[in-house]
C-alpha positions as CSV (number, residue, x, y, z in Angstrom):
1,M,-18.6,7.9,9.6
2,A,-16.0,9.4,7.3
3,G,-12.8,8.8,9.1
4,S,-11.4,7.9,12.5
5,D,-9.6,9.1,15.6
6,I,-12.3,11.4,16.8
7,E,-14.9,10.4,19.3
8,D,-18.5,11.3,18.7
9,P,-19.4,13.8,21.4
10,A,-23.1,13.1,21.1
11,P,-25.2,10.1,19.8
12,S,-27.4,10.6,16.8
13,Q,-29.5,8.6,14.4
14,F,-26.4,7.9,12.3
15,G,-24.6,6.2,15.1
16,P,-21.2,6.9,16.6
17,S,-18.9,8.4,14.2
18,G,-15.5,9.9,13.8
19,A,-13.1,11.4,11.3
20,S,-9.4,11.3,11.3
21,P,-7.6,14.6,11.7
22,G,-4.8,13.2,9.4
23,G,-2.1,14.1,12.0
24,N,0.7,12.1,13.6
25,S,-1.0,11.0,16.8
26,S,-3.9,8.7,17.6
27,E,-5.0,10.9,20.3
28,S,-8.2,12.9,19.8
29,S,-10.2,15.7,21.3
30,T,-13.9,16.3,21.5
31,A,-13.5,20.0,22.3
32,R,-15.9,21.9,20.2
33,P,-14.8,24.6,17.7
34,P,-15.8,28.2,18.5
35,D,-19.4,29.1,17.6
36,S,-18.1,31.7,15.2
37,E,-16.2,29.0,13.3
38,V,-19.3,26.8,13.0
39,S,-21.5,29.8,12.0
40,R,-19.0,30.8,9.4
41,L,-19.0,27.2,8.0
42,R,-22.8,27.0,7.9
43,E,-23.0,30.4,6.1
44,Q,-20.4,29.6,3.5
45,L,-21.6,26.0,2.7
46,A,-25.3,27.0,2.4
47,P,-27.5,26.3,0.5
48,E,-25.8,23.3,-1.0
49,L,-24.9,21.7,2.4
50,E,-26.7,22.0,5.7
51,I,-24.4,21.5,8.7
52,V,-26.2,19.2,11.2
53,R,-23.7,18.9,14.0
54,L,-20.1,18.3,15.0
55,I,-19.0,14.7,14.7
56,G,-15.6,15.3,16.3
57,R,-12.5,17.4,16.5
58,G,-8.9,16.2,16.3
59,Q,-5.5,17.7,16.3
60,M,-5.7,18.9,12.7
61,A,-9.3,18.8,11.6
62,S,-13.0,19.2,12.6
63,V,-15.6,16.9,11.1
64,F,-19.3,17.8,10.7
65,L,-22.3,15.7,9.8
66,A,-24.1,17.6,7.0
67,R,-26.9,17.0,4.6
68,D,-26.5,17.3,0.8
69,V,-29.6,19.3,0.0
70,A,-29.8,18.4,-3.7
71,L,-29.1,14.7,-3.3
72,R,-30.9,14.4,0.1
73,R,-28.1,12.3,1.6
74,P,-25.9,12.6,4.7
75,V,-22.3,13.5,4.0
76,A,-19.3,14.3,6.2
77,V,-17.5,17.7,5.9
78,K,-14.0,17.8,7.1
79,T,-12.3,21.1,7.7
80,L,-8.8,22.1,8.7
81,R,-8.7,23.6,12.1
82,A,-8.5,27.4,11.9
83,E,-5.2,27.7,13.7
84,L,-3.6,25.5,11.1
85,A,-5.0,27.2,8.0
86,A,-1.7,29.2,7.5
87,D,0.5,26.0,7.9
88,A,1.6,25.0,4.4
89,I,2.5,21.4,5.5
90,A,-0.9,21.0,7.2
91,R,-2.8,22.3,4.2
92,A,-0.8,20.0,1.8
93,R,-1.5,16.9,3.9
94,F,-5.1,17.8,4.2
95,E,-5.5,18.2,0.5
96,R,-3.4,15.1,-0.2
97,E,-6.0,13.1,1.6
98,A,-8.7,14.1,-0.8
99,Q,-6.5,13.9,-3.9
100,S,-5.3,10.4,-3.0
101,A,-8.6,8.9,-2.0
102,A,-10.6,10.6,-4.8
103,G,-8.6,8.7,-7.5
104,I,-9.5,5.3,-6.0
105,A,-13.0,4.2,-7.0
106,H,-13.6,1.2,-4.7
107,P,-16.3,0.2,-2.3
108,N,-13.8,-0.3,0.5
109,V,-12.2,3.1,0.2
110,V,-14.0,6.2,1.5
111,A,-15.6,8.1,-1.3
112,I,-14.5,11.7,-1.8
113,H,-17.2,13.9,-3.3
114,R,-15.2,17.1,-3.6
115,I,-12.6,19.4,-2.2
116,A,-12.9,23.1,-2.0
117,R,-11.8,26.2,0.0
118,L,-13.6,28.6,2.3
119,D,-13.3,32.3,1.8
120,D,-10.1,32.5,3.8
121,G,-8.5,29.8,1.7
122,S,-8.8,27.1,4.3
123,P,-9.6,23.8,2.5
124,Y,-12.5,21.4,3.3
125,I,-13.5,18.0,2.1
126,V,-16.9,16.6,1.4
127,M,-16.9,12.9,1.7
128,E,-19.0,9.8,2.2
129,F,-20.6,9.4,5.6
130,V,-20.3,5.8,6.8
131,D,-22.8,4.8,9.4
132,G,-20.8,2.8,11.9
133,R,-17.7,2.9,14.0
134,D,-14.0,2.3,13.5
135,L,-12.2,-1.0,14.2
136,A,-10.3,0.4,17.1
137,A,-13.5,1.3,18.9
138,T,-15.0,-2.1,18.0
139,L,-12.0,-4.0,19.5
140,A,-12.1,-1.8,22.6
141,A,-15.8,-2.5,23.2
142,E,-16.0,-6.1,22.1
143,G,-12.6,-7.7,22.3
144,P,-11.2,-10.1,19.7
145,I,-13.2,-10.9,16.6
146,D,-14.1,-14.4,15.5
147,V,-12.1,-16.0,12.7
148,S,-14.8,-15.8,10.1
149,S,-15.4,-12.1,10.6
150,A,-11.7,-11.5,10.8
151,R,-11.2,-13.1,7.4
152,R,-13.9,-10.9,5.9
153,I,-12.4,-7.8,7.4
154,L,-8.9,-8.6,6.3
155,V,-10.0,-9.6,2.8
156,Q,-11.8,-6.3,2.3
157,L,-8.9,-4.3,3.8
158,A,-6.5,-6.1,1.4
159,E,-8.8,-5.2,-1.5
160,A,-8.9,-1.6,-0.4
161,L,-5.1,-1.5,-0.2
162,A,-4.8,-3.3,-3.6
163,A,-7.0,-0.6,-5.2
164,A,-4.8,2.1,-3.7
165,H,-1.6,0.3,-4.7
166,A,-2.9,-0.1,-8.2
167,H,-2.9,3.7,-8.3
168,A,0.7,3.8,-6.9
169,I,-0.6,5.1,-3.6
170,I,1.0,3.9,-0.3
171,H,-1.3,4.6,2.6
172,R,1.4,4.7,5.3
173,D,-1.1,4.9,8.1
174,V,-3.0,1.6,8.1
175,R,-4.3,1.1,11.6
176,P,-7.6,0.1,13.3
177,A,-8.6,3.7,13.9
178,N,-8.6,4.3,10.1
179,I,-10.7,1.3,9.3
180,L,-14.5,1.8,9.5
181,L,-17.0,-1.0,9.9
182,E,-20.4,0.0,8.4
183,R,-23.4,-0.9,10.6
184,G,-25.7,-3.5,9.1
185,S,-23.7,-4.4,6.0
186,G,-20.4,-5.0,7.8
187,R,-18.6,-3.2,4.9
188,V,-15.0,-2.3,5.6
189,V,-14.0,1.2,4.6
190,L,-10.4,2.4,4.6
191,T,-10.0,6.1,5.4
192,D,-7.5,8.9,6.1
193,F,-5.1,9.2,3.2
194,G,-3.6,12.3,4.6
195,L,-0.2,10.7,5.1
196,A,-0.3,8.8,1.8
197,A,2.7,8.7,-0.5
198,V,2.7,8.4,-4.2
199,A,5.0,5.7,-5.4
200,I,6.8,6.2,-8.7
201,S,6.4,3.1,-10.8
202,G,9.6,1.1,-10.9
203,A,11.4,3.5,-8.6
204,P,12.3,3.3,-4.9
205,A,11.4,6.8,-4.0
206,V,8.0,8.1,-3.0
207,T,6.8,11.7,-2.9
208,R,6.0,12.8,0.7
209,I,4.7,15.7,2.6
210,T,6.9,15.5,5.7
211,R,8.9,17.9,7.8
212,E,12.6,17.1,8.0
213,G,13.2,14.6,10.8
214,E,9.5,14.1,11.4
215,T,8.1,10.6,12.1
216,I,4.6,10.3,10.7
217,G,2.0,7.7,11.5
218,D,1.4,5.5,14.5
219,P,4.6,3.6,15.4
220,R,2.6,0.7,16.8
221,Y,1.6,-0.2,13.2
222,M,4.7,0.8,11.3
223,S,6.8,-1.5,9.2
224,P,10.5,-2.0,10.0
225,E,11.4,0.2,7.1
226,Q,9.2,2.9,8.4
227,L,10.7,2.7,11.9
228,T,14.2,2.9,10.5
229,R,13.2,5.6,8.0
230,Q,14.2,3.5,5.0
231,P,12.6,3.9,1.5
232,L,9.0,2.7,1.5
233,S,7.0,0.6,-0.9
234,V,3.5,-0.8,-1.0
235,E,4.7,-3.7,1.1
236,S,4.9,-1.3,4.1
237,D,1.1,-1.3,4.1
238,V,1.1,-5.1,3.9
239,Y,3.1,-5.3,7.1
240,S,0.6,-3.0,8.9
241,L,-2.2,-5.4,7.7
242,G,-0.4,-8.3,9.3
243,L,-0.2,-6.5,12.6
244,I,-3.9,-5.7,12.4
245,G,-4.7,-9.3,11.6
246,Y,-3.1,-10.4,14.9
247,E,-4.7,-7.7,16.8
248,I,-8.3,-8.3,15.7
249,L,-8.0,-12.0,16.3
250,T,-6.1,-11.9,19.7
251,C,-6.1,-8.2,20.8
252,A,-2.3,-8.8,21.2
253,Q,0.8,-8.0,19.3
254,P,2.7,-10.8,17.5
255,Y,6.1,-9.9,19.0
256,R,7.4,-10.6,22.5
257,T,8.6,-7.4,24.1
258,E,9.8,-8.7,27.4
259,G,13.2,-7.2,28.3
260,L,13.1,-4.6,25.6
261,A,13.2,-1.0,26.6
262,D,11.5,0.0,23.4
263,P,8.8,-2.5,22.3
264,M,9.0,-1.2,18.7
265,T,12.5,-2.8,18.4
266,A,11.0,-6.2,18.8
267,R,9.9,-6.3,15.2
268,L,13.5,-5.5,14.1
269,R,15.1,-8.2,16.2
270,T,12.7,-11.0,16.7
271,A,10.4,-13.2,14.6
272,P,6.6,-12.9,15.1
273,R,5.0,-15.5,17.3
274,K,2.8,-18.1,15.6
275,L,-0.8,-17.1,15.6
276,S,-1.7,-20.5,17.1
277,D,0.4,-19.6,20.2
278,L,-1.9,-16.7,20.9
279,L,-5.1,-18.3,19.4
280,P,-5.1,-22.1,19.8
281,G,-6.8,-23.7,16.9
282,A,-6.1,-20.8,14.5
283,P,-6.4,-22.0,10.9
284,L,-3.0,-22.8,9.4
285,D,-3.7,-20.8,6.1
286,L,-4.6,-17.7,8.1
287,E,-1.5,-18.0,10.2
288,T,0.7,-18.5,7.2
289,V,-0.6,-15.4,5.4
290,L,-0.2,-13.2,8.5
291,V,3.3,-14.4,9.2
292,R,4.3,-13.8,5.5
293,C,2.9,-10.2,5.9
294,L,5.3,-9.7,8.8
295,A,8.4,-10.7,6.9
296,L,11.3,-8.4,7.9
297,Q,12.3,-7.8,4.3
298,P,9.6,-6.2,2.1
299,E,10.3,-8.5,-0.8
300,G,9.3,-11.5,1.4
301,R,5.7,-10.2,1.9
302,P,2.8,-11.0,-0.3
303,R,1.0,-8.5,-2.5
304,T,-2.3,-7.2,-1.3
305,S,-4.0,-8.7,-4.4
306,E,-2.6,-12.0,-3.4
307,I,-3.7,-11.7,0.3
308,G,-7.4,-11.4,-0.7
309,R,-7.2,-14.5,-2.8
310,L,-5.4,-16.5,-0.1
311,L,-7.6,-15.5,2.8
312,S,-10.8,-16.1,0.9
313,G,-9.7,-19.6,-0.1
314,R,-9.8,-18.9,-3.9
315,S,-6.3,-20.2,-4.3
316,T,-7.2,-23.6,-2.8
317,S,-10.3,-24.3,-4.8
318,E,-10.8,-27.9,-6.0
319,G,-11.6,-29.2,-9.4
320,S,-10.7,-27.8,-12.9
321,G,-11.9,-24.3,-11.9
322,G,-9.5,-24.2,-9.0
323,R,-6.6,-25.4,-11.1
324,H,-7.4,-22.8,-13.7
325,E,-7.5,-20.1,-11.0
326,E,-4.2,-21.4,-9.7
327,R,-2.6,-21.3,-13.1
328,R,-4.0,-17.8,-13.8
329,G,-2.7,-16.7,-10.4
330,L,0.8,-18.0,-11.2
331,L,0.8,-16.2,-14.5
332,Q,-0.3,-13.0,-12.8
333,D,2.4,-13.4,-10.2
334,F,5.0,-13.9,-12.9
335,L,3.9,-10.9,-14.9
336,A,3.6,-8.8,-11.8
337,E,7.1,-9.9,-10.7
338,L,8.5,-9.0,-14.2
339,W,6.9,-5.5,-13.9
340,R,8.0,-5.0,-10.3
341,R,11.6,-5.8,-11.1
342,R,11.4,-3.6,-14.3
343,V,12.8,-6.5,-16.3
344,L,10.7,-5.6,-19.4
345,G,11.7,-1.9,-19.2
346,E,15.4,-2.7,-18.8
347,A,15.2,-5.2,-21.7
348,I,13.8,-2.5,-24.0
349,A,16.4,0.0,-22.8
350,Y,19.2,-2.5,-23.5
351,L,18.0,-3.2,-27.0
352,G,17.6,0.5,-27.7
353,I,21.1,1.3,-26.5
354,A,22.5,-1.7,-28.3
355,F,20.9,-0.7,-31.5
356,A,22.3,2.8,-31.3
357,I,25.8,1.5,-30.5
358,L,25.8,-0.9,-33.4
359,Q,24.6,1.8,-35.8
360,G,27.3,4.1,-34.7
361,A,29.9,1.4,-34.8
362,D,28.9,0.4,-38.3
363,I,29.3,3.9,-39.6
364,A,32.6,4.4,-37.8
365,L,34.1,1.0,-38.8
366,R,33.1,1.6,-42.5
367,A,34.8,5.0,-42.4
368,L,38.0,3.4,-41.0
369,G,37.9,0.6,-43.5
370,T,37.9,-2.0,-40.7
371,P,37.2,-5.6,-41.8
372,E,33.5,-6.8,-41.5
373,L,34.6,-9.5,-39.1
374,V,35.2,-6.8,-36.4
375,F,31.6,-5.6,-36.7
376,R,30.3,-9.2,-36.6
377,V,32.2,-9.9,-33.4
378,L,30.7,-6.7,-31.9
379,V,27.2,-7.9,-32.9
380,F,27.9,-11.3,-31.4
381,V,29.0,-9.7,-28.1
382,V,25.9,-7.4,-27.9
383,L,23.4,-10.2,-28.7
384,A,25.1,-12.8,-26.5
385,G,25.0,-10.2,-23.6
386,F,21.3,-9.7,-23.9
387,P,20.1,-12.9,-22.1
388,V,22.9,-12.5,-19.6
389,F,21.7,-9.0,-18.9
390,L,18.1,-10.4,-18.4
391,V,19.4,-12.9,-15.9
392,F,21.1,-10.2,-13.9
393,A,18.0,-7.9,-14.2
394,W,15.9,-10.7,-12.6
395,A,18.5,-12.0,-10.1
396,F,19.4,-8.6,-8.8
397,D,16.3,-6.7,-7.5
398,I,17.1,-3.0,-7.9
399,R,13.6,-1.8,-7.0
400,R,14.8,-0.2,-3.7
401,G,17.5,1.9,-5.4
402,H,20.4,-0.5,-5.0
403,A,21.2,-4.0,-6.2
404,V,19.9,-6.7,-3.9
405,V,20.6,-10.3,-4.6
406,T,17.3,-12.2,-4.8
407,D,17.5,-15.4,-2.8
408,A,15.6,-18.1,-4.5
409,A,14.9,-19.7,-1.0
410,D,13.3,-16.5,0.3
411,G,9.5,-15.9,0.3
412,A,6.6,-18.2,-0.2
413,P,6.9,-21.5,-2.1
414,G,5.1,-20.1,-5.2
415,K,7.5,-17.1,-5.3
416,R,10.5,-19.4,-4.7
417,A,9.5,-21.6,-7.6
418,I,9.0,-18.6,-9.9
419,R,12.4,-17.1,-9.0
420,L,14.3,-20.3,-9.3
421,T,12.6,-21.3,-12.6
422,M,13.4,-17.9,-14.1
423,Q,17.0,-17.9,-13.0
424,I,17.6,-21.4,-14.4
425,L,15.8,-20.5,-17.6
426,G,17.8,-17.4,-17.9
427,I,21.1,-19.3,-17.5
428,V,20.0,-21.9,-20.1
429,L,18.9,-19.2,-22.6
430,S,22.2,-17.4,-22.1
431,V,24.3,-20.5,-22.8
432,A,22.1,-21.5,-25.7
433,A,22.3,-18.0,-27.2
434,V,26.1,-17.9,-26.9
435,I,26.4,-21.4,-28.5
436,A,24.0,-20.6,-31.3
437,L,25.6,-17.2,-32.1
438,G,29.1,-18.7,-32.0
439,W,28.1,-21.5,-34.4
440,W,26.5,-19.0,-36.8
441,F,29.6,-16.7,-36.8
442,L,32.1,-19.6,-37.2
443,R,30.3,-21.7,-39.8
């Protein structure tokens, strides 16, 4: 299977399969494309690919099982529906799926072999065929998944998202229908990057392919910032992962919706229920991670790289190896937090601007015959302001495009400790720098 959202109209040796149309709805259709369309596809893809049969057909795409003749392996061929071939937005989303996923080489992300165009300019994608079915179909057929299997699924999903996020790609449509479970191995494969956005490192904006006023994705798995059309970040995918975690363990949503006209507003107004309320005896560490994923504010959610470590138990290992892993994880968290807040970049920018100002001031003051003491005072102000600037760069999170005060009491204990330690250290360094510079100038 190479996607989701489309039911398999006929069984085969490869098992039930589907492939996401990359549209805005989870609904699917098994209506077959016209014979002329299939014949044209067979003719144009031969002799490299042999079309075997239709896997499924959705609102935006048709997906076919094919055989790669040279490599003798099954592949999935995804084509944009003929009636959408002239739609620039549809074509752009379709090609975005291939471009986004192709840059992520990870076993838990569907592999893209190539993207090309038919004679009429309509794009098609040749991708990995995954023998299995999607998570939505699994839950519908079998009900809740046991804790051990759920951990394995969530860890692999987190690793897939971490790989995407490492390439600055926000999936934006993480839901059970886009998560495939390979038959036999149990491998989890994340698919359908058609709605993905490319996050600009250190900036709040993401590039999108969206019509004005259009809501994309499945609202049932959207983060609060998606529902309210706020700027998105990789933490939006983390929120979706938290919702999926509750669903695969309980087949229920974590929010109470009684008395609400719109169930989607529950996640904007109420806190999630404890996992143990829905699943008595649920492990505390699993509950803690999922609740953190559902934090209302994105900065309160863990990173996907952290989720895999927490759920697999690597962060609680005993002995010297466990302590080493914990220390290494803390250092990684600290460096990642510095990068996320753009502290290093801002520090370099401050020093560069300060150097330019001092050079210009030195030339101007010499030309005016101003006493050297004035220049020394200016140097003192610039240097003393540097640690103060770093404190503000850390304490005010400007990742989302505006200054947001970082509450040291917010988030997980590890994050609180890092934030509080850095703020205290910054204040101490600022005071020490001012005292040292003052003594040096006045001695």
